DOFITOR-921919 format. One line per field, with one value per residue (C-alpha): x, y, z; residue number from 1; chain; residue in one letter. Coordinates in Angstrom, 2 decimals, padded with zeros to 5 digits. Example, Ala and Ser with C-alpha at 12.3 -4.5 7.8 and 13.67 -1.06 7.14 Angstrom:
# residues 2
xx = 012.30, 013.67
yy = -004.50, -001.06
zz = 007.80, 007.14
n = 1, 2
chain = A, A
res = A, S
***
This chain:
# residues 436
xx = 125.24, 126.28, 125.68, 122.08, 118.96, 115.66, 112.34, 109.42, 105.95, 103.76, 100.74, 098.40, 094.79, 094.35, 090.59, 090.29, 091.29, 087.95, 087.86, 091.41, 092.72, 089.95, 091.83, 095.40, 097.46, 097.78, 101.52, 100.62, 098.15, 099.32, 100.60, 101.97, 101.12, 103.67, 104.59, 103.23, 103.28, 105.91, 108.32, 109.24, 110.33, 112.19, 113.92, 114.88, 116.58, 118.68, 119.47, 120.67, 122.92, 120.78, 120.62, 119.37, 115.60, 112.74, 109.19, 106.53, 103.20, 099.79, 096.60, 095.96, 099.66, 099.35, 099.64, 102.55, 104.39, 103.88, 105.13, 108.31, 109.12, 112.84, 113.58, 115.39, 114.10, 115.67, 118.88, 117.82, 117.89, 120.99, 121.84, 123.73, 121.17, 118.64, 114.91, 112.83, 109.04, 107.69, 104.06, 102.37, 102.82, 101.65, 104.33, 103.85, 102.07, 100.88, 097.31, 096.81, 096.27, 097.14, 099.89, 098.44, 100.40, 103.63, 105.83, 104.20, 104.95, 108.66, 108.71, 107.29, 110.02, 112.82, 114.43, 115.18, 116.54, 118.76, 120.41, 121.51, 124.98, 123.41, 123.60, 121.23, 117.61, 115.67, 111.91, 109.96, 106.34, 105.67, 102.61, 103.94, 105.12, 108.48, 112.12, 114.54, 118.24, 118.49, 122.27, 122.21, 119.35, 121.42, 124.51, 122.58, 121.36, 124.91, 126.29, 123.78, 124.38, 120.59, 118.44, 115.93, 115.76, 112.43, 112.10, 109.92, 108.50, 106.12, 102.54, 099.38, 097.71, 094.54, 096.39, 098.30, 095.56, 096.14, 099.83, 102.33, 103.15, 106.35, 108.59, 112.41, 115.05, 117.99, 120.00, 117.12, 116.32, 112.61, 111.11, 107.38, 105.16, 101.43, 099.99, 097.12, 096.07, 092.67, 094.28, 097.82, 100.36, 102.60, 102.84, 106.00, 104.91, 106.45, 106.70, 106.46, 110.10, 112.59, 116.21, 116.85, 120.02, 119.46, 120.26, 117.49, 115.02, 115.68, 115.27, 112.12, 109.97, 107.61, 104.13, 102.54, 103.57, 101.70, 102.61, 105.74, 104.00, 101.29, 103.29, 107.02, 108.22, 106.21, 107.56, 111.11, 110.70, 109.26, 112.06, 114.84, 115.93, 117.83, 115.09, 116.08, 114.34, 115.67, 114.16, 113.27, 112.30, 112.05, 109.02, 106.66, 102.97, 100.56, 098.19, 095.84, 092.57, 090.93, 091.29, 094.98, 095.73, 094.06, 095.70, 099.18, 098.82, 097.50, 100.44, 102.80, 101.37, 102.55, 105.27, 107.73, 106.31, 107.62, 108.08, 110.44, 110.12, 112.67, 115.59, 118.50, 120.23, 117.31, 115.61, 112.35, 112.62, 109.66, 108.71, 107.76, 106.44, 107.74, 105.17, 105.12, 105.71, 102.74, 100.88, 099.15, 096.72, 095.74, 092.58, 094.24, 094.63, 096.75, 097.22, 099.29, 099.12, 101.32, 100.94, 102.65, 104.08, 101.62, 098.87, 096.89, 095.30, 092.80, 090.63, 091.29, 093.27, 093.47, 095.24, 095.25, 097.57, 097.35, 099.00, 100.49, 098.14, 095.26, 093.21, 091.23, 089.13, 088.08, 085.88, 086.41, 087.48, 089.49, 089.78, 091.27, 091.39, 093.59, 093.21, 095.06, 096.57, 094.82, 091.57, 089.59, 087.55, 085.27, 084.35, 082.41, 082.71, 083.63, 085.66, 085.81, 087.43, 087.43, 089.71, 089.46, 091.20, 092.88, 091.14, 088.01, 085.91, 083.87, 081.26, 080.61, 078.99, 079.04, 079.75, 081.79, 081.60, 078.58, 077.25, 078.65, 081.56, 079.77, 077.06, 076.03, 078.68, 078.55, 075.83, 077.78, 081.10, 080.33, 083.61, 085.73, 083.95, 082.81, 084.91, 083.32, 085.59, 083.92, 085.75, 085.36, 086.75, 089.07, 087.76, 084.40, 082.25, 080.46, 077.65, 077.24, 075.39, 075.47, 075.70, 077.50, 077.28, 079.80, 080.98, 079.70, 081.35, 081.34, 082.64, 085.19, 084.04, 080.73, 079.04, 076.38, 073.71, 074.53, 073.12, 069.46, 069.44, 071.89, 071.76, 073.57, 072.98, 075.56, 076.34, 075.10, 076.86, 076.76, 078.11, 078.56, 075.75, 076.39, 076.58, 074.56, 075.93, 073.66, 075.19, 076.35, 074.38, 076.18, 076.64, 076.18, 079.41, 078.37, 077.34, 080.59, 082.61, 080.81, 081.37, 085.13
yy = 085.06, 086.34, 089.84, 088.85, 089.21, 087.49, 089.22, 086.78, 088.29, 085.95, 088.05, 086.95, 086.16, 083.69, 084.18, 081.81, 078.91, 079.28, 077.89, 076.49, 080.03, 081.34, 080.42, 080.85, 082.84, 081.19, 080.44, 078.40, 076.11, 072.45, 070.92, 067.55, 065.77, 067.03, 070.46, 074.00, 076.14, 078.53, 075.61, 075.68, 079.32, 078.97, 075.82, 077.55, 080.22, 077.89, 075.60, 078.71, 079.63, 082.63, 082.64, 086.19, 086.06, 088.43, 087.05, 089.78, 088.54, 090.18, 088.11, 085.48, 085.12, 082.84, 079.55, 080.87, 082.20, 078.92, 076.91, 078.91, 079.71, 080.39, 078.79, 075.71, 073.22, 075.43, 076.06, 079.70, 079.92, 082.08, 085.43, 086.67, 086.63, 083.84, 084.36, 087.24, 087.42, 090.97, 092.01, 095.33, 097.96, 101.50, 104.18, 107.56, 110.07, 107.41, 106.31, 102.69, 100.50, 097.16, 096.94, 098.40, 096.00, 094.11, 097.18, 098.98, 095.97, 096.20, 100.00, 099.91, 097.51, 099.30, 100.28, 096.60, 096.09, 099.17, 097.77, 094.65, 094.60, 092.97, 095.00, 092.74, 092.09, 089.11, 089.74, 086.48, 085.36, 082.93, 081.30, 079.43, 075.84, 075.79, 074.72, 077.44, 078.05, 081.80, 081.90, 082.08, 084.58, 086.89, 086.41, 087.45, 090.55, 091.55, 090.74, 093.14, 095.79, 095.88, 097.97, 095.11, 091.68, 089.90, 086.11, 085.21, 082.08, 081.15, 080.43, 079.32, 082.32, 081.47, 082.29, 085.32, 087.83, 087.15, 088.05, 090.71, 090.17, 091.54, 091.69, 091.49, 092.32, 090.10, 091.22, 090.23, 093.86, 094.40, 096.69, 096.46, 095.58, 094.90, 094.20, 091.68, 092.69, 091.69, 091.00, 089.72, 090.42, 087.51, 084.48, 085.62, 086.28, 087.58, 085.02, 087.74, 087.08, 089.99, 090.86, 094.52, 096.34, 097.92, 101.32, 100.94, 099.62, 102.67, 105.01, 103.61, 102.66, 105.38, 105.68, 106.34, 102.93, 100.11, 097.03, 095.88, 094.54, 097.16, 100.25, 099.96, 098.05, 100.25, 103.39, 102.07, 101.36, 104.82, 106.38, 104.72, 102.20, 099.09, 096.42, 092.92, 089.57, 086.18, 083.20, 080.33, 076.96, 074.85, 073.74, 076.48, 076.38, 078.97, 077.00, 079.94, 078.13, 075.02, 073.27, 074.15, 073.23, 069.84, 069.19, 070.08, 067.69, 064.92, 065.45, 064.35, 060.84, 060.36, 057.79, 060.56, 063.76, 067.06, 068.15, 065.61, 065.69, 062.89, 064.77, 064.50, 067.45, 069.82, 068.89, 070.61, 071.33, 071.68, 071.71, 068.14, 066.75, 063.47, 060.81, 057.04, 055.46, 055.00, 051.74, 049.69, 047.14, 043.66, 044.95, 047.96, 048.55, 051.45, 052.39, 055.27, 057.47, 059.44, 058.31, 060.49, 059.41, 058.76, 057.55, 054.41, 052.73, 049.87, 050.80, 051.65, 054.66, 055.33, 058.19, 060.40, 062.52, 061.96, 064.27, 063.05, 061.43, 060.58, 057.49, 055.45, 052.77, 049.34, 049.48, 053.22, 054.45, 057.58, 058.26, 061.18, 063.28, 065.40, 064.65, 066.92, 066.41, 064.20, 063.74, 060.52, 058.57, 056.19, 052.66, 052.39, 056.07, 057.21, 060.36, 060.97, 063.94, 066.02, 068.14, 067.69, 070.27, 069.41, 067.39, 066.59, 063.57, 061.78, 059.64, 055.98, 055.26, 058.92, 059.92, 063.05, 063.70, 061.98, 062.26, 063.42, 065.87, 068.33, 069.16, 072.71, 074.99, 075.96, 078.57, 080.59, 080.50, 079.67, 081.15, 079.03, 075.68, 074.61, 071.61, 068.85, 069.12, 069.09, 070.91, 070.34, 072.97, 072.55, 070.64, 069.92, 066.82, 065.00, 063.10, 059.36, 058.35, 061.88, 062.33, 065.35, 066.05, 067.73, 071.33, 071.26, 073.49, 072.54, 075.48, 075.21, 073.97, 072.55, 070.17, 067.51, 069.93, 072.40, 070.05, 070.64, 067.46, 064.60, 065.03, 068.10, 068.25, 069.41, 073.12, 073.30, 074.56, 074.04, 076.70, 076.62, 078.11, 081.67, 081.93, 084.89, 086.10, 088.05, 091.30, 091.17, 093.46, 096.65, 096.84, 100.01, 101.31, 100.35, 096.86, 096.35, 097.44, 095.08, 092.18, 092.54
zz = 038.72, 042.15, 040.74, 040.03, 042.17, 041.36, 042.09, 041.94, 041.49, 043.54, 044.46, 041.69, 042.56, 039.71, 039.42, 036.45, 038.71, 040.47, 044.02, 043.79, 044.26, 046.49, 049.68, 048.42, 045.94, 042.53, 043.01, 046.12, 044.29, 044.50, 041.28, 040.20, 043.41, 045.94, 044.51, 044.48, 041.34, 042.75, 043.34, 039.66, 039.64, 042.95, 041.72, 038.46, 040.55, 042.70, 039.76, 037.88, 040.84, 041.89, 045.68, 046.30, 045.89, 046.75, 046.68, 046.43, 047.78, 048.00, 047.63, 050.38, 051.25, 054.28, 052.40, 050.34, 053.40, 055.21, 052.24, 051.57, 055.20, 055.58, 052.21, 053.51, 050.88, 048.18, 050.17, 050.50, 054.31, 054.54, 056.09, 053.02, 050.22, 050.61, 050.20, 051.58, 051.41, 051.18, 051.45, 050.58, 053.25, 053.89, 053.94, 055.57, 053.35, 050.88, 050.32, 051.36, 048.31, 046.74, 044.16, 040.97, 038.78, 038.31, 037.86, 040.79, 043.02, 042.15, 042.46, 045.97, 047.06, 045.23, 048.54, 049.22, 045.70, 046.03, 049.15, 047.28, 045.67, 042.57, 039.35, 037.38, 038.34, 036.98, 037.28, 037.26, 037.33, 040.17, 038.60, 035.56, 035.22, 033.44, 033.62, 032.56, 033.12, 033.69, 033.16, 029.31, 029.62, 031.83, 029.66, 026.53, 028.38, 029.32, 025.86, 024.27, 026.95, 027.13, 029.40, 029.50, 027.92, 027.54, 027.42, 024.43, 022.88, 020.10, 021.15, 019.33, 017.70, 019.61, 022.86, 021.59, 022.43, 026.16, 026.04, 025.06, 021.37, 019.85, 016.80, 016.76, 014.17, 013.15, 016.20, 018.56, 019.33, 019.98, 017.34, 018.11, 021.07, 021.36, 024.79, 024.60, 021.06, 019.73, 016.34, 017.01, 014.26, 015.24, 017.51, 019.31, 022.90, 026.09, 028.89, 031.55, 032.46, 032.25, 032.95, 033.85, 034.68, 038.06, 036.56, 033.95, 036.48, 038.63, 035.66, 034.08, 037.06, 038.22, 039.69, 036.29, 034.92, 036.66, 034.59, 032.82, 029.72, 029.47, 030.42, 031.15, 028.08, 025.62, 027.37, 027.10, 023.39, 022.80, 024.84, 022.86, 025.49, 024.45, 024.58, 023.45, 023.24, 024.30, 022.48, 024.79, 023.32, 026.47, 028.45, 029.66, 030.57, 031.89, 034.14, 034.58, 033.80, 035.21, 031.84, 031.34, 034.97, 034.53, 031.15, 032.42, 035.35, 033.09, 030.67, 033.47, 033.09, 029.49, 028.81, 027.96, 029.43, 028.12, 031.73, 033.28, 037.06, 037.35, 035.78, 038.29, 036.59, 037.28, 040.54, 041.44, 045.15, 047.48, 051.10, 051.91, 055.17, 056.55, 055.76, 055.53, 052.10, 049.79, 050.49, 047.80, 049.22, 047.99, 046.26, 044.63, 040.89, 039.66, 036.02, 034.60, 037.69, 040.10, 043.71, 046.32, 049.66, 052.48, 050.11, 050.95, 047.94, 048.26, 045.26, 041.60, 040.37, 036.63, 034.86, 037.96, 040.11, 043.88, 046.40, 049.70, 052.22, 049.85, 050.72, 048.20, 049.92, 048.66, 045.56, 045.03, 041.57, 040.78, 037.06, 035.06, 038.22, 040.47, 044.19, 046.61, 050.06, 052.64, 050.73, 051.31, 048.73, 050.63, 049.55, 046.30, 045.42, 041.89, 041.08, 037.32, 035.54, 038.70, 040.84, 044.60, 046.78, 050.09, 052.83, 050.84, 051.89, 049.23, 050.95, 050.37, 046.99, 045.88, 042.27, 041.50, 037.76, 036.19, 032.66, 029.29, 029.29, 027.00, 029.52, 030.37, 031.90, 035.54, 035.97, 038.55, 036.64, 032.98, 031.76, 034.12, 034.47, 031.03, 029.90, 031.95, 034.99, 038.40, 041.21, 044.96, 047.35, 050.30, 053.35, 051.75, 052.10, 049.31, 051.10, 050.96, 047.78, 046.30, 042.53, 041.12, 037.39, 035.11, 035.58, 039.16, 041.74, 045.42, 047.46, 050.23, 053.64, 052.41, 054.89, 054.46, 055.68, 052.87, 050.21, 049.44, 047.38, 046.96, 043.16, 041.80, 038.06, 035.52, 035.91, 039.49, 042.60, 046.35, 048.69, 052.47, 054.50, 055.60, 059.36, 060.59, 063.89, 066.22, 067.44, 071.03, 073.38, 074.33, 078.09, 080.05, 081.63, 085.16, 084.02, 082.15, 085.16, 087.52, 085.10, 085.66
n = 1, 2, 3, 4, 5, 6, 7, 8, 9, 10, 11, 12, 13, 14, 15, 16, 17, 18, 19, 20, 21, 22, 23, 24, 25, 26, 27, 28, 29, 30, 31, 32, 33, 34, 35, 36, 37, 38, 39, 40, 41, 42, 43, 44, 45, 46, 47, 48, 49, 50, 51, 52, 53, 54, 55, 56, 57, 58, 59, 60, 61, 62, 63, 64, 65, 66, 67, 68, 69, 70, 71, 72, 73, 74, 75, 76, 77, 78, 79, 80, 81, 82, 83, 84, 85, 86, 87, 88, 89, 90, 91, 92, 93, 94, 95, 96, 97, 98, 99, 100, 101, 102, 103, 104, 105, 106, 107, 108, 109, 110, 111, 112, 113, 114, 115, 116, 117, 118, 119, 120, 121, 122, 123, 124, 125, 126, 127, 128, 129, 130, 131, 132, 133, 134, 135, 136, 137, 138, 139, 140, 141, 142, 143, 144, 145, 146, 147, 148, 149, 150, 151, 152, 153, 154, 155, 156, 157, 158, 159, 160, 161, 162, 163, 164, 165, 166, 167, 168, 169, 170, 171, 172, 173, 174, 175, 176, 177, 178, 179, 180, 181, 182, 183, 184, 185, 186, 187, 188, 189, 190, 191, 192, 193, 194, 195, 196, 197, 198, 199, 200, 201, 202, 203, 204, 205, 206, 207, 208, 209, 210, 211, 212, 213, 214, 215, 216, 217, 218, 219, 220, 221, 222, 223, 224, 225, 226, 227, 228, 229, 230, 231, 232, 233, 234, 235, 236, 237, 238, 239, 240, 241, 242, 243, 244, 245, 246, 247, 248, 249, 250, 251, 252, 253, 254, 255, 256, 257, 258, 259, 260, 261, 262, 263, 264, 265, 266, 267, 268, 269, 270, 271, 272, 273, 274, 275, 276, 277, 278, 279, 280, 281, 282, 283, 284, 285, 286, 287, 288, 289, 290, 291, 292, 293, 294, 295, 296, 297, 298, 299, 300, 301, 302, 303, 304, 305, 306, 307, 308, 309, 310, 311, 312, 313, 314, 315, 316, 317, 318, 319, 320, 321, 322, 323, 324, 325, 326, 327, 328, 329, 330, 331, 332, 333, 334, 335, 336, 337, 338, 339, 340, 341, 342, 343, 344, 345, 346, 347, 348, 349, 350, 351, 352, 353, 354, 355, 356, 357, 358, 359, 360, 361, 362, 363, 364, 365, 366, 367, 368, 369, 370, 371, 372, 373, 374, 375, 376, 377, 378, 379, 380, 381, 382, 383, 384, 385, 386, 387, 388, 389, 390, 391, 392, 393, 394, 395, 396, 397, 398, 399, 400, 401, 402, 403, 404, 405, 406, 407, 408, 409, 410, 411, 412, 413, 414, 415, 416, 417, 418, 419, 420, 421, 422, 423, 424, 425, 426, 427, 428, 429, 430, 431, 432, 433, 434, 435, 436
chain = A, A, A, A, A, A, A, A, A, A, A, A, A, A, A, A, A, A, A, A, A, A, A, A, A, A, A, A, A, A, A, A, A, A, A, A, A, A, A, A, A, A, A, A, A, A, A, A, A, A, A, A, A, A, A, A, A, A, A, A, A, A, A, A, A, A, A, A, A, A, A, A, A, A, A, A, A, A, A, A, A, A, A, A, A, A, A, A, A, A, A, A, A, A, A, A, A, A, A, A, A, A, A, A, A, A, A, A, A, A, A, A, A, A, A, A, A, A, A, A, A, A, A, A, A, A, A, A, A, A, A, A, A, A, A, A, A, A, A, A, A, A, A, A, A, A, A, A, A, A, A, A, A, A, A, A, A, A, A, A, A, A, A, A, A, A, A, A, A, A, A, A, A, A, A, A, A, A, A, A, A, A, A, A, A, A, A, A, A, A, A, A, A, A, A, A, A, A, A, A, A, A, A, A, A, A, A, A, A, A, A, A, A, A, A, A, A, A, A, A, A, A, A, A, A, A, A, A, A, A, A, A, A, A, A, A, A, A, A, A, A, A, A, A, A, A, A, A, A, A, A, A, A, A, A, A, A, A, A, A, A, A, A, A, A, A, A, A, A, A, A, A, A, A, A, A, A, A, A, A, A, A, A, A, A, A, A, A, A, A, A, A, A, A, A, A, A, A, A, A, A, A, A, A, A, A, A, A, A, A, A, A, A, A, A, A, A, A, A, A, A, A, A, A, A, A, A, A, A, A, A, A, A, A, A, A, A, A, A, A, A, A, A, A, A, A, A, A, A, A, A, A, A, A, A, A, A, A, A, A, A, A, A, A, A, A, A, A, A, A, A, A, A, A, A, A, A, A, A, A, A, A, A, A, A, A, A, A, A, A, A, A, A, A, A, A, A, A, A, A, A, A, A, A, A, A, A, A, A, A, A, A, A, A, A, A, A, A, A, A, A, A, A, A, A, A, A, A, A, A, A, A, A, A, A, A
res = M, K, R, T, M, A, V, I, L, A, G, G, E, G, E, R, L, S, I, L, S, S, V, R, A, K, P, A, V, P, F, G, G, K, Y, R, I, I, D, F, T, L, S, N, C, V, N, S, D, I, D, N, V, L, V, L, T, Q, Y, N, P, H, S, L, N, D, H, I, G, L, G, R, P, W, D, L, D, R, S, N, G, G, V, K, L, L, Q, P, Y, I, S, R, G, R, V, A, E, W, Y, R, G, T, A, D, A, V, L, R, N, M, N, V, I, E, R, S, P, A, D, T, I, V, V, L, A, G, D, H, I, Y, K, M, D, Y, Q, P, F, V, Q, A, H, R, R, H, R, A, D, V, T, V, A, V, R, R, V, P, L, A, D, A, S, R, M, G, I, L, A, M, D, D, S, D, R, V, T, E, W, Q, E, K, P, K, Q, P, K, S, D, L, A, S, M, G, V, Y, V, F, S, K, R, S, L, R, R, W, L, N, E, D, L, A, D, F, G, G, N, V, I, P, A, M, L, E, G, G, A, R, V, F, G, Y, R, Y, N, G, Y, W, Q, D, V, G, T, I, Q, S, Y, W, E, T, N, M, A, L, L, E, D, R, P, E, L, D, L, Y, D, P, E, W, I, I, H, T, R, S, E, E, R, A, P, A, K, V, G, A, T, A, Q, I, H, R, S, M, I, S, H, G, C, Q, I, E, G, T, V, V, N, S, V, L, S, P, G, V, R, V, D, V, G, A, V, V, R, D, S, I, V, M, F, D, S, V, I, R, A, G, A, V, V, D, R, A, I, L, D, K, E, V, V, V, G, Q, G, A, I, V, G, E, G, P, Y, D, G, P, P, N, R, A, E, P, G, R, L, N, T, G, I, T, V, V, G, K, Q, S, I, V, P, R, G, A, R, L, G, R, N, V, K, I, G, G, G, V, K, N, S, D, Y, K, T, R, V, V, K, A, G, G, S, V, E, P, A, T, V, V, R, K, P, R, P, V, R, E, P, S, E, A, A, S, A, G
***
C-alpha cells in the first residue's frame, strides 16, 4: 500500500442538502454527532495503510480546510506523504474556470500526482458514508493487471438511474456501462470509487473528458482498456438528500446499527475539540439517542443525534431530530423531526416541526424539502413562542426581526434580510489628499 496514493474528490456543492451545504462543501457537513462526512473516507485511507493523500477541494472550502488542517487526527501530518489540500488554480495561458468534473479535477492536479513515487492511484469520493478496506480492492486491481478497477455494489432499482450502471462477465471484467440511464438494465452500480494505474491515468485523462463515470470509463471501454469491477458488500450510503441524510443519522440509533461507530478495529477519526463531558441533569430524560461531549441536558431527548456543545433546557423536548454543534433549545421548546445546523437558538416555548408529516413541500425547494423535515440554518434564531410547520426552511443567520409572523406554516421559508449598503461618496483628489 506504500505504492498507493489516494485522491479524494471533496469539492462537491451538494445542492440537494439545501442550506446544510450552502455555507460549506458537502464533505464538510457534520454527521453522526461529532464527525464530518469526509472523516469516513479519510479514516478508510489510514485504516487501509494509505498515508499519501490528496484532497481536491473547490466549493466553499474554508470549513473543510479548517477541519482537516495538517491532518493530525488521522496521523497524516507528515513530511513524507501525509495529506495535502489542493484548490483550483489558474495556470498561465489557461482560461480561469472551475473544475468541469471529477476527471478534470484530477487532470489539473496531475503534476502533483506525477511527482509521487506511487504507481497506483485510488480515486475516492469524499461525500459518502462508508467503511471500506481498500487493500483487497487494490490487490484485485493488481491481480487483474487492470487499467482501472471500479468498486461496485447492488442498489435498489429506484436509485439506479442516478448512478453509473454496469455489467461484468465471469472474470469481473466490465462489458457494458450506462451513466445515469433512464431505464437501467441492472442494479449493479458504480460507487464512484476507482483504482487506476498511474500509467493508465496519464494516458486516458485529457481535457475532452470531464467526468470519470460519464466520459473516462466509457472511453476506456471503447478503446479496449482493461476495465474491471470489484464487488463490495459492506456498508455504504450516499447522504446526498435531506431525507437520506436524516435517515442515515437515525439508523445509528438502532440496537445493532449497520454502521458500527464503536468498532475498535476500524476507528473513525475526526478533529475533536477539548470539551467537558456530557452532563445529564436531574430533570433530564434521554431515550435511544447519541449525546456528544460538552452537551448539557435538562430536558427530554428522544431518538435524536446531538453534536458537541448542545444544550437542552428544562421542559424542552427534542424528538427524531439532528442538532448540530453548540445549538441551544430553550425551556419548553419542542424540536420534532428537524435538522438544526450549528449555533442555532430555539427560543422558549417555540415549536420547530408542527403538524402532520405529509404536509405541503417547501415552496422554495419542493424537490429537496418534501418529507416533513424542517431545517434551520447555521446561527439562526427561532423566536420565543414561534411555531414552524413541516418542510419549513429557515435560512442561515436569520434573526428575530426577519420573521414577519411567529407562525410559519408548512412549506414556508424565512430568509435573512438583505443588507443594502449605500455607495460611499467618491472624494475629489484634493479632498482625499487632505484627509490623509
